[in-house]
Backbone as CSV, one residue per row, in Angstrom:
resi,resn,N_x,N_y,N_z,CA_x,CA_y,CA_z,C_x,C_y,C_z
1,MET,55.970,-128.303,-125.984,55.983,-129.553,-125.245,56.588,-130.644,-126.123
2,ILE,57.603,-131.318,-125.622,58.279,-132.340,-126.398,58.422,-133.604,-125.561
3,ASN,58.228,-134.734,-126.206,58.539,-135.998,-125.576,59.311,-136.822,-126.591
4,ASN,60.542,-137.221,-126.235,61.367,-137.959,-127.188,61.773,-139.326,-126.644
5,ARG,60.910,-139.903,-125.796,61.232,-141.195,-125.195,60.216,-142.264,-125.572
6,ILE,59.561,-142.114,-126.697,58.567,-143.080,-127.139,58.878,-143.514,-128.561
7,PRO,58.199,-144.532,-129.098,58.549,-145.095,-130.408,58.462,-144.077,-131.543
8,PRO,59.035,-144.407,-132.696,58.996,-143.496,-133.850,57.580,-143.065,-134.192
9,ALA,57.460,-141.822,-134.628,56.148,-141.238,-134.906,55.356,-142.053,-135.919
10,SER,56.025,-142.544,-136.952,55.311,-143.287,-137.997,54.642,-144.536,-137.435
11,LEU,55.313,-145.229,-136.506,54.731,-146.435,-135.914,53.542,-146.094,-135.033
12,VAL,53.678,-145.032,-134.240,52.596,-144.622,-133.348,51.376,-144.187,-134.142
13,ARG,51.594,-143.424,-135.218,50.485,-142.949,-136.037,49.727,-144.126,-136.660
14,ASP,50.446,-145.093,-137.187,49.802,-146.251,-137.804,49.025,-147.069,-136.761
15,ALA,49.623,-147.210,-135.570,48.947,-147.972,-134.513,47.710,-147.230,-134.013
16,LEU,47.809,-145.906,-133.939,46.694,-145.111,-133.423,45.491,-145.164,-134.359
17,LYS,45.734,-145.262,-135.643,44.635,-145.362,-136.610,43.832,-146.650,-136.398
18,LYS,44.508,-147.687,-135.907,43.856,-148.979,-135.738,43.274,-149.155,-134.336
19,SER,43.768,-148.381,-133.400,43.297,-148.525,-132.019,42.482,-147.304,-131.617
20,ASP,42.407,-147.048,-130.343,41.573,-145.964,-129.846,42.400,-144.734,-129.487
21,LYS,43.286,-144.856,-128.503,44.061,-143.719,-128.033,45.298,-144.199,-127.286
22,PHE,46.207,-143.290,-127.003,47.364,-143.613,-126.191,47.757,-142.376,-125.390
23,SER,48.537,-142.583,-124.333,48.926,-141.490,-123.453,50.440,-141.331,-123.420
24,ILE,50.893,-140.086,-123.320,52.315,-139.802,-123.200,52.516,-138.754,-122.106
25,THR,53.734,-138.666,-121.618,54.088,-137.654,-120.629,54.705,-136.464,-121.345
26,ALA,54.118,-135.289,-121.163,54.607,-134.086,-121.824,55.776,-133.505,-121.025
27,LEU,56.813,-133.122,-121.732,57.991,-132.532,-121.110,58.193,-131.124,-121.654
28,GLY,58.473,-130.175,-120.779,58.714,-128.810,-121.232,57.637,-127.852,-120.761
29,SER,57.785,-126.578,-121.158,56.879,-125.531,-120.666,56.218,-124.738,-121.783
30,SER,56.337,-125.170,-123.032,55.842,-124.365,-124.149,54.324,-124.223,-124.184
31,MET,53.598,-125.129,-123.491,52.134,-125.052,-123.471,51.603,-124.676,-122.091
32,THR,52.477,-124.157,-121.224,52.041,-123.685,-119.911,51.043,-122.541,-120.081
33,PRO,49.968,-122.470,-119.304,49.614,-123.338,-118.174,48.671,-124.487,-118.524
34,VAL,48.273,-124.612,-119.794,47.333,-125.683,-120.157,47.955,-127.055,-119.917
35,ILE,49.209,-127.207,-120.345,49.910,-128.472,-120.155,51.183,-128.195,-119.377
36,TRP,51.194,-128.621,-118.128,52.374,-128.445,-117.299,53.400,-129.526,-117.612
37,HIS,54.633,-129.242,-117.233,55.700,-130.234,-117.367,55.303,-131.516,-116.643
38,ARG,55.419,-132.642,-117.348,55.107,-133.976,-116.857,53.605,-134.234,-116.701
39,SER,52.779,-133.440,-117.364,51.348,-133.768,-117.439,51.164,-135.007,-118.305
40,ILE,50.099,-135.742,-118.053,49.764,-136.899,-118.890,48.800,-136.434,-119.969
41,VAL,49.189,-136.626,-121.212,48.387,-136.183,-122.357,47.885,-137.401,-123.119
42,THR,46.566,-137.480,-123.284,45.968,-138.581,-124.038,45.662,-138.111,-125.455
43,VAL,46.040,-138.925,-126.428,45.916,-138.568,-127.848,45.058,-139.603,-128.560
44,ARG,44.181,-139.148,-129.422,43.396,-140.063,-130.247,43.536,-139.666,-131.705
45,TRP,43.268,-140.612,-132.585,43.350,-140.315,-134.006,42.145,-139.484,-134.437
46,SER,42.399,-138.472,-135.227,41.350,-137.660,-135.831,41.840,-137.296,-137.223
47,ASP,40.990,-137.457,-138.210,41.415,-137.181,-139.582,41.947,-135.753,-139.702
48,PRO,43.073,-135.548,-140.392,43.639,-134.200,-140.534,42.647,-133.177,-141.070
49,GLY,41.736,-133.627,-141.916,40.746,-132.710,-142.473,39.742,-132.212,-141.447
50,GLU,39.666,-132.884,-140.287,38.733,-132.488,-139.237,39.363,-131.537,-138.212
51,ILE,40.673,-131.322,-138.321,41.368,-130.455,-137.371,41.005,-128.995,-137.650
52,LYS,40.755,-128.252,-136.561,40.386,-126.842,-136.672,41.374,-125.993,-135.881
53,ALA,41.440,-124.716,-136.234,42.263,-123.781,-135.469,41.772,-123.762,-134.024
54,GLY,42.692,-123.835,-133.089,42.342,-123.893,-131.675,42.537,-125.281,-131.082
55,ASP,42.567,-126.314,-131.932,42.800,-127.674,-131.447,44.252,-127.834,-131.008
56,ILE,44.468,-128.711,-130.055,45.831,-129.052,-129.638,46.162,-130.410,-130.245
57,ILE,47.240,-130.475,-130.982,47.582,-131.705,-131.703,49.011,-132.135,-131.366
58,VAL,49.308,-133.361,-131.788,50.656,-133.908,-131.616,51.240,-134.144,-132.994
59,LYS,52.434,-133.656,-133.217,53.144,-133.942,-134.455,54.407,-134.699,-134.104
60,GLY,54.874,-135.506,-135.024,56.067,-136.284,-134.750,56.995,-136.359,-135.934
61,ILE,58.278,-136.210,-135.644,59.321,-136.382,-136.657,60.362,-137.298,-136.042
62,GLY,60.479,-138.509,-136.582,61.404,-139.466,-135.991,60.935,-139.860,-134.604
63,PHE,61.817,-139.666,-133.605,61.489,-140.003,-132.223,61.032,-138.787,-131.426
64,ASN,60.920,-137.640,-132.056,60.535,-136.416,-131.355,59.056,-136.109,-131.556
65,TYR,58.393,-135.737,-130.463,56.976,-135.399,-130.493,56.788,-133.985,-129.981
66,ILE,55.948,-133.217,-130.649,55.671,-131.851,-130.222,54.161,-131.693,-130.053
67,ILE,53.758,-131.138,-128.902,52.341,-130.953,-128.584,52.056,-129.454,-128.549
68,HIS,51.422,-128.927,-129.588,51.164,-127.492,-129.681,49.758,-127.231,-130.213
69,ARG,49.341,-125.967,-130.124,48.013,-125.565,-130.576,48.048,-125.142,-132.051
70,VAL,47.024,-125.551,-132.794,46.894,-125.132,-134.194,46.353,-123.700,-134.227
71,ILE,47.077,-122.790,-134.897,46.593,-121.415,-135.017,46.259,-121.063,-136.475
72,GLY,46.482,-122.002,-137.376,46.142,-121.757,-138.777,46.319,-123.017,-139.601
73,ILE,45.575,-123.122,-140.685,45.671,-124.266,-141.593,45.710,-123.740,-143.023
74,ARG,46.669,-124.213,-143.786,46.776,-123.797,-145.188,46.718,-125.017,-146.088
75,GLU,46.017,-124.868,-147.183,45.898,-125.957,-148.144,46.823,-125.676,-149.325
76,ASN,47.736,-126.603,-149.585,48.668,-126.469,-150.703,48.454,-127.607,-151.685
77,MET,49.196,-127.563,-152.776,49.012,-128.572,-153.824,50.372,-129.054,-154.324
78,HIS,50.496,-130.374,-154.422,51.706,-130.959,-154.994,51.754,-130.675,-156.502
79,GLU,52.907,-130.945,-157.084,53.052,-130.743,-158.527,52.109,-131.643,-159.323
80,ASN,51.758,-132.790,-158.741,50.854,-133.712,-159.432,49.384,-133.328,-159.267
81,GLY,49.140,-132.206,-158.582,47.775,-131.731,-158.399,47.091,-132.212,-157.141
82,GLU,47.771,-133.075,-156.367,47.183,-133.595,-155.138,47.271,-132.544,-154.029
83,LYS,46.150,-132.350,-153.327,46.121,-131.348,-152.257,46.650,-131.928,-150.949
84,TYR,47.258,-131.077,-150.149,47.694,-131.490,-148.824,47.616,-130.293,-147.880
85,LEU,47.595,-130.580,-146.570,47.410,-129.530,-145.567,48.714,-129.181,-144.862
86,HIS,48.851,-127.911,-144.559,49.926,-127.435,-143.701,49.301,-126.903,-142.419
87,PHE,49.722,-127.426,-141.280,49.254,-126.923,-140.003,50.251,-125.897,-139.473
88,ILE,49.738,-124.748,-139.066,50.573,-123.740,-138.414,50.312,-123.869,-136.916
89,THR,51.337,-124.213,-136.162,51.167,-124.455,-134.734,52.071,-123.533,-133.919
90,LYS,51.715,-123.420,-132.646,52.495,-122.557,-131.744,52.236,-122.988,-130.311
91,GLY,53.261,-122.986,-129.505,53.086,-123.221,-128.078,52.443,-121.994,-127.451
92,ASP,51.490,-122.198,-126.561,50.798,-121.055,-125.948,51.753,-120.137,-125.192
93,PHE,52.853,-120.696,-124.700,53.807,-119.902,-123.925,55.066,-119.604,-124.739
94,LEU,54.911,-119.534,-126.048,56.025,-119.169,-126.924,55.659,-117.915,-127.706
95,ALA,56.672,-117.156,-128.090,56.419,-115.936,-128.851,56.353,-116.218,-130.348
96,LYS,57.005,-117.287,-130.780,57.100,-117.567,-132.212,56.328,-118.833,-132.582
97,PRO,55.766,-118.879,-133.781,55.105,-120.109,-134.248,56.139,-121.148,-134.660
98,ASP,55.702,-122.394,-134.777,56.589,-123.458,-135.242,56.777,-123.336,-136.751
99,PRO,57.824,-123.961,-137.291,57.936,-124.053,-138.753,56.738,-124.810,-139.314
100,PHE,56.368,-124.524,-140.560,55.262,-125.245,-141.192,55.570,-126.741,-141.204
101,TYR,54.537,-127.542,-141.057,54.700,-128.964,-141.308,53.409,-129.498,-141.888
102,CYS,53.531,-130.566,-142.635,52.369,-131.075,-143.357,51.673,-132.158,-142.557
103,ALA,50.531,-132.567,-143.058,49.705,-133.548,-142.349,50.406,-134.899,-142.215
104,ASP,51.430,-135.152,-143.029,52.163,-136.418,-142.924,52.879,-136.541,-141.585
105,GLU,53.163,-135.417,-140.935,53.852,-135.430,-139.654,52.859,-135.406,-138.480
106,TYR,51.598,-135.262,-138.807,50.546,-135.218,-137.784,50.303,-136.609,-137.235
107,ILE,50.160,-136.714,-135.906,49.919,-138.008,-135.263,48.491,-138.124,-134.757
108,GLY,48.045,-137.135,-134.016,46.702,-137.213,-133.470,46.324,-135.949,-132.715
109,LYS,45.122,-135.966,-132.184,44.544,-134.808,-131.502,44.479,-135.082,-129.998
110,VAL,44.865,-134.116,-129.198,44.827,-134.272,-127.748,43.376,-134.288,-127.277
111,CYS,43.010,-135.316,-126.509,41.625,-135.435,-126.042,41.510,-135.409,-124.516
112,ARG,42.637,-135.426,-123.811,42.598,-135.284,-122.348,43.966,-134.845,-121.837
113,ILE,43.917,-133.961,-120.834,45.130,-133.474,-120.175,44.955,-133.717,-118.685
114,GLU,45.938,-134.363,-118.067,45.836,-134.687,-116.650,47.109,-134.301,-115.913
115,ASN,46.947,-133.677,-114.752,48.045,-133.499,-113.815,47.481,-133.682,-112.414
116,ARG,48.238,-133.355,-111.404,47.765,-133.650,-110.056,46.638,-132.731,-109.603
117,PHE,46.391,-131.656,-110.356,45.352,-130.707,-109.969,44.046,-130.892,-110.751
118,ILE,44.153,-131.127,-112.047,42.950,-131.206,-112.878,43.074,-132.299,-113.934
119,SER,41.928,-132.637,-114.493,41.858,-133.558,-115.624,40.696,-133.087,-116.490
120,PHE,40.966,-132.757,-117.754,39.884,-132.250,-118.599,40.185,-132.510,-120.066
121,ASP,39.136,-132.419,-120.860,39.227,-132.567,-122.311,39.321,-131.165,-122.917
122,PRO,40.438,-130.812,-123.549,40.565,-129.463,-124.110,39.556,-129.166,-125.213
123,ASN,38.968,-130.223,-125.808,37.982,-130.023,-126.858,36.620,-129.613,-126.297
124,SER,36.455,-129.758,-124.964,35.203,-129.344,-124.339,35.201,-127.855,-124.000
125,VAL,36.352,-127.216,-124.159,36.445,-125.774,-123.909,35.650,-125.030,-124.982
126,SER,34.962,-123.987,-124.597,34.136,-123.205,-125.522,34.898,-122.825,-126.784
127,GLY,34.185,-122.896,-127.917,34.785,-122.505,-129.189,35.245,-121.060,-129.173
128,LEU,34.516,-120.208,-128.457,34.894,-118.802,-128.354,36.232,-118.658,-127.637
129,ILE,36.417,-119.415,-126.565,37.670,-119.357,-125.808,38.840,-119.791,-126.690
130,ARG,38.633,-120.879,-127.431,39.707,-121.362,-128.300,39.996,-120.374,-129.425
131,ALA,38.935,-119.728,-129.933,39.123,-118.713,-130.975,39.924,-117.524,-130.444
132,LEU,39.657,-117.144,-129.187,40.407,-116.049,-128.578,41.879,-116.424,-128.408
133,CYS,42.139,-117.681,-128.033,43.523,-118.145,-127.912,44.240,-118.046,-129.245
134,VAL,43.547,-118.446,-130.317,44.142,-118.372,-131.652,44.389,-116.915,-132.043
135,PHE,43.387,-116.051,-131.795,43.518,-114.631,-132.153,44.712,-113.990,-131.451
136,PHE,44.807,-114.183,-130.141,45.894,-113.548,-129.395,47.246,-114.199,-129.688
137,SER,47.240,-115.490,-130.038,48.488,-116.137,-130.440,49.021,-115.510,-131.727
138,LYS,48.107,-115.281,-132.668,48.522,-114.638,-133.921,48.981,-113.203,-133.671
139,ALA,48.270,-112.499,-132.782,48.670,-111.131,-132.446,50.059,-111.124,-131.813
140,GLY,50.326,-112.122,-130.961,51.645,-112.228,-130.354,52.728,-112.490,-131.374
141,CYS,52.407,-113.288,-132.397,53.375,-113.558,-133.471,53.698,-112.284,-134.244
142,LEU,52.659,-111.466,-134.515,52.881,-110.207,-135.228,53.726,-109.249,-134.398
143,ALA,53.450,-109.209,-133.089,54.233,-108.344,-132.201,55.685,-108.816,-132.147
144,ASP,55.863,-110.143,-132.150,57.217,-110.685,-132.117,57.984,-110.317,-133.385
145,ARG,57.288,-110.315,-134.524,57.947,-109.902,-135.770,58.408,-108.456,-135.701
146,ALA,57.577,-107.628,-135.068,57.903,-106.203,-134.980,59.068,-105.943,-134.022
147,PHE,59.094,-106.720,-132.925,60.112,-106.469,-131.902,61.110,-107.619,-131.789
148,GLY,61.098,-108.510,-132.775,61.970,-109.677,-132.726,63.447,-109.348,-132.664
149,PHE,63.802,-108.152,-133.116,65.218,-107.766,-133.086,65.757,-107.731,-131.659
150,LEU,64.851,-107.590,-130.675,65.280,-107.568,-129.279,65.784,-108.936,-128.822
151,TYR,65.293,-109.983,-129.486,65.592,-111.338,-129.020,67.078,-111.652,-129.071
152,LYS,67.775,-111.103,-130.055,69.196,-111.415,-130.194,70.006,-110.879,-129.017
153,PHE,69.427,-109.928,-128.276,70.131,-109.375,-127.121,69.862,-110.166,-125.839
154,ILE,68.841,-111.030,-125.868,68.447,-111.706,-124.626,68.475,-113.227,-124.718
155,TYR,68.796,-113.781,-125.911,68.626,-115.214,-126.084,69.526,-116.047,-125.170
156,LYS,70.573,-115.450,-124.586,71.446,-116.187,-123.679,71.041,-116.039,-122.213
157,ASN,70.085,-115.172,-121.949,69.653,-114.931,-120.574,68.278,-115.559,-120.357
158,ARG,68.202,-116.576,-119.527,66.945,-117.314,-119.341,65.854,-116.458,-118.719
159,ILE,66.213,-115.591,-117.785,65.214,-114.754,-117.131,64.610,-113.772,-118.124
160,LEU,65.457,-113.133,-118.945,64.949,-112.200,-119.941,64.129,-112.926,-120.998
161,GLN,64.518,-114.155,-121.333,63.722,-114.956,-122.274,62.329,-115.197,-121.713
162,LEU,62.266,-115.537,-120.419,60.984,-115.797,-119.772,60.102,-114.552,-119.792
163,ILE,60.688,-113.398,-119.512,59.938,-112.141,-119.544,59.430,-111.866,-120.955
164,TYR,60.300,-112.077,-121.947,59.944,-111.840,-123.352,58.763,-112.713,-123.755
165,ARG,58.840,-114.004,-123.408,57.770,-114.934,-123.762,56.476,-114.577,-123.050
166,THR,56.579,-114.164,-121.786,55.389,-113.826,-121.006,54.676,-112.615,-121.595
167,VAL,55.444,-111.601,-122.002,54.854,-110.383,-122.568,54.074,-110.692,-123.837
168,PHE,54.658,-111.481,-124.730,54.021,-111.733,-126.018,52.933,-112.803,-125.960
169,SER,52.870,-113.549,-124.872,51.816,-114.566,-124.749,50.881,-114.274,-123.578
170,PHE,50.964,-113.067,-123.025,50.213,-112.748,-121.802,48.697,-112.942,-121.948
171,PRO,48.036,-112.426,-123.003,46.575,-112.624,-123.101,46.179,-114.093,-123.117
172,VAL,46.963,-114.924,-123.830,46.655,-116.357,-123.885,46.861,-116.995,-122.511
173,LEU,47.882,-116.551,-121.790,48.120,-117.069,-120.448,46.945,-116.763,-119.529
174,VAL,46.417,-115.544,-119.630,45.285,-115.139,-118.791,44.056,-115.990,-119.111
175,ILE,43.767,-116.152,-120.399,42.605,-116.943,-120.817,42.730,-118.385,-120.328
176,ASN,43.891,-118.985,-120.562,44.079,-120.381,-120.169,44.055,-120.564,-118.657
177,THR,44.572,-119.589,-117.926,44.521,-119.673,-116.470,43.072,-119.662,-115.997
178,GLY,42.241,-118.827,-116.615,40.822,-118.794,-116.287,40.146,-120.128,-116.567
179,VAL,40.498,-120.746,-117.693,39.932,-122.053,-118.050,40.309,-123.099,-117.009
180,LEU,41.575,-123.102,-116.614,42.032,-124.093,-115.639,41.380,-123.890,-114.279
181,ILE,41.211,-122.642,-113.866,40.537,-122.364,-112.591,39.096,-122.881,-112.631
182,TYR,38.427,-122.670,-113.771,37.053,-123.143,-113.931,36.979,-124.666,-113.774
183,TYR,37.858,-125.387,-114.479,37.818,-126.848,-114.401,38.236,-127.345,-113.022
184,TYR,39.164,-126.643,-112.379,39.590,-127.042,-111.035,38.438,-126.880,-110.041
185,LEU,37.767,-125.719,-110.102,36.655,-125.475,-109.183,35.501,-126.436,-109.449
186,ARG,35.242,-126.700,-110.714,34.159,-127.624,-111.050,34.450,-129.021,-110.504
187,ARG,35.713,-129.427,-110.606,36.100,-130.739,-110.081,35.966,-130.784,-108.566
188,ARG,36.384,-129.692,-107.891,36.291,-129.650,-106.438,34.834,-129.667,-105.973
189,LEU,33.994,-128.882,-106.663,32.582,-128.847,-106.295,31.924,-130.204,-106.491
190,TRP,32.271,-130.868,-107.584,31.718,-132.185,-107.864,32.163,-133.190,-106.797
191,LYS,33.450,-133.102,-106.418,33.966,-134.006,-105.402,33.301,-133.745,-104.054
192,ASN,33.141,-132.465,-103.704,32.506,-132.117,-102.428,31.045,-132.548,-102.383
193,SER,30.340,-132.383,-103.516,28.925,-132.772,-103.562,28.779,-134.285,-103.411
194,ARG,29.697,-135.042,-104.013,29.641,-136.493,-103.886,29.922,-136.924,-102.448
195,GLU,30.870,-136.230,-101.800,31.182,-136.564,-100.410,29.995,-136.226,-99.500
196,SER,29.311,-135.103,-99.831,28.142,-134.703,-99.041,27.031,-135.732,-99.159
197,TRP,26.776,-136.184,-100.384,25.738,-137.196,-100.569,26.109,-138.494,-99.890
198,GLY,27.416,-138.792,-99.890,27.854,-140.031,-99.272,27.711,-140.026,-97.772
199,ALA,27.648,-138.812,-97.188,27.540,-138.698,-95.739,26.136,-139.020,-95.248
200,TYR,25.132,-138.979,-96.155,23.745,-139.236,-95.732,23.425,-140.718,-95.809
């Protein structure tokens, strides 16, 4: 998920530390079905040290923003002995992980996802569910390494690319679809119950 129509990442990160949260429109399909194209994503500041595998975060380089799931965190050390974090991220609907990036490029943590069907906080999803997403994402990355040689034969064909991505991210797609159905039904039941009470 990328959005490149908002201010430079450094300005947004500094402003977010002083304020509460901000919302952006997500573009793309890399986080389908959790984040659909043109979903509204709300981001809040959270210290990089508090980020855990399974969280969905926003990173920014210049005017480009990427919204992906954290599947691993590595702690490295500068030559001066200062420690810093590397977040390993991946789109749920991608076969490959993103290049490493450090906490300096981190902007904030996604705290709400909204589209015309549902609105929910991804952090309220069970820790087990998020752990399963991370596990299967890593498994998909390993499978992609084993069969990645196939990609050079299909990278120009969009349909074959879609099939390739679906195969390697299928378990995560199933899990996330179940999560979305749960939140959709819960919202509908809540709305129906309120309408029922209002009728009396």
